[in-house]
N, C-alpha and C positions, 0 to 999 in steps of 0.2 A: 560316636559322643560329645556331643560339647557340654560345657561348662562343669562344672564339679559334679562327682559322686554323689548320688541319692543318698541322705541320711537314714542311715539303717533304722529299722522298726526299733529297736530297742532304746536307739537314741530319743526317738519320737514320743517313747511312751514314759521316760526320764522328763520331758520337756513339757509332759500333757498335750500336745498336740497331736498324737495317734489315732485312727478312728478304728471303730472297732471291725468295720469291714476290712480293713488294712490288715488288725494284727491277725483274723481268721484266713487272712490269702497269704498268709508267709509260708514258704513251702518247708516243709520238715525232713528232708532225708534220710534213708534209712541209715543209722549210724553202727557202718562194720567195718573192720579193720580191711581195709582191700590188700586184694594179693600184689604182687609185684609182676608189673609188666614182663612178659618173657625178652620182648626188645630191649631192656634194661640188661647190660652188662657192663660187666669191670667195676670201675669206679660207680656209673652211676647206678646201678645195682647196690652198691656198698651204701650208697647215700641212700636211697630207700629202704634198707635195712636199720638205718641209723635215723633217718628223721621219721617215717610211716609211725613209728612205735609212741615215739615224742608227740606228735601231732595227734593222733589218736587217742593217746592217754589227757591229753589236752583238752578232748573234746573240739577240737579242728579239723578233723578228718572224718569225710562218710565216702561211701561209695561211690559216691558222684567225683567228688574230688581226685578220682583216682589218674584223670588223665594231666589233670595242670601240675599233680606234685612229680607225676613222669615227666612232663615236660621241664621243671626245675631239676632233676635227678640229670638229664640230658643235656642241659645248659651247663649244670656242675662241672660235667665230666668236659665238656667243651673248654669250659674255663680254666681246668687242670691242664688239660692237654694244649692249649695254646701259652702258656704259662710255662710250660716245661719248655716248648720249644726256645720264649723269651729266654729265660731262663739260659739256654744253650749257645743260641747266637746273638743273644743282643737285642734291645731297642731300636739299634738301628745297625742295619746291613749294608753289602756293597754289593751290588750288582755290574755286570758286563765287564769285568774284568778280564782284559787280555790276557794270555799265558802262553807260553811256548814248550816246545814240545815234551820238556821235562816238569813241567807243571809250574817253574817260576813266572810270579807278576813280572808283566812287562811292559805297563801299561792299562791306562783306560778306568772304568772305576765310576759306579756314582752311589752316593750314599743315600738311601731310603729310610723310611721307617720300615720295620720289621711290619711284614702284612699281619702276622699272628699276634699283633697286639689289636689290632682292628676287631679281629677274633676274640681276642679274651675281653675287651671293654664292652661287645656287643653280648655277649654270656653274662659278663656282671649284671649291666644292664638289666637285664630278664631276668637273671638270678634274683634281683632287690624285688621287680615288679613283682615277682612269683611269691618273692619274701612277704611282702608288704598284705597281699592277698590272706596267706597264713599266720600271719600275727608271728612270722620269723624275728621282726628286726626290735629294738627296745623301743621305739616309738608307734610302731605299728599295732605290739600287743596291748597299748592304751586304747586303739579304737575297735579291737575284735572282742565279739560275745562269744562263748566257748557252751556249748549245749552240751552238758554234763549229764550221765546219768545220776538219778536223786541220791544214790548212799553216796556215791564220789563227791556231789556237791554239799553236802550232809558233814563230809569229811571235812572237808576245807575250813581252817580256822576264821574264826570271822574278825573281820579290823577292830583296831582300837575305835572307840568311842571319837577321839581326839582325828583319827584318819580321816574316818566317817564323815563327820563336820567339815574337814577340808573339800572332800569328793563334793559334796553340798555347795558349799560356797565355786569351787570350781563351774562345777554342772551351773549355779545360779549364774556367774559371773559369764558364760556361754550364751545364755539366753536374754541377757541384755538385761 
């Protein structure tokens, strides 16, 4: 997909550019806490238990999001495992070391970047992308609209009037 991500419908409503047909066509997935997939084990399963409830309570997790959250949990597990190896062996490792019969180093050796460093970096990259989709980073939380149940939405305290005016100014600046 080229270009920036499409603007969310909620933002179009705030700007006054949303069409009625667009508003009616936005899917509303069933809001239910998905069960932890059976293939998640160890740290990935702990990550699921810790994260799923928080996202669900915030109105950011539905049944259809199960696989995306599972991918996040697996990336988290992979990142932890790679970081453990980096801590154990360091960021630079020696290869092709020649040893004698007793195991003493007698020569050779090339210094290379620990392969686990690339694995850890890739897992972090995947985690950040998925965190942004779920609003799990401070900047992405500003862009995510949660679909809260009515009773929970009513329980949320209203922002002070000055804060509401600041939000209107920011939105007005965004629209030009």
